[in-house]
Every structure is written in structure tokens, then in C-alpha cells.
C-alpha angles and dihedrals in degrees: 000000000000120000116257113257125216110229125192119200109199110199108206116141105000100039098166091049090049089054091050090049091050091051090053090050092059087072090068092067091236126129107267127187132172132216118191126201101233124332124331117252119257120250150092093280094057094042091053092051094044092053091054091047090049090051088052090047091237110166115232118196122189111214112213108215088205091066135042092303095139091055091049091046092048091056091049092051090050093048096053133075096214130025123192118192114200 
């Protein structure tokens, strides 16, 4: 059996697409987490993906660029095996 990987999805420019990709990654049975640069946009697309991610217990962290977001992001990158930036 393969060792479980820790996957970080960094939602930068295409945040809704990053949420969709993270939802799909949950099927691999790896630990998936999401970091967003700023707040997520409002809308049905985001709500639908967030519902699926909440069901899968995927943690979502909103990084506030006005604070120490780069330091938090750096720690998350180091603590994960795979990082996708979308």
C-alpha cells in the first residue's frame, strides 16, 4: 500500500477551478488541503465546491495578504508533499 501524500492546493488566480481540482483529488485518498490567496468569490459555483469539500473534511485556509500570509504559506508548502498553484 502506498504512503498517503499531503497535497496542498493553492488557489490564486482561478480559485473556483482550484476548488474543483481539490475535490477531485479527494478521490485519491490522500490528505488534501486548500489555501486561498484572499477571500473566495461569492457564487453558486463556489458554494457547490465548498459543500463537497466540507463533506470530505478538506481544510480551507484563506490567506490575508495584509498579514503574514507569505510566512504561513511558506510553512504550508514545506509541510506538504505536493503543491498545486492554480
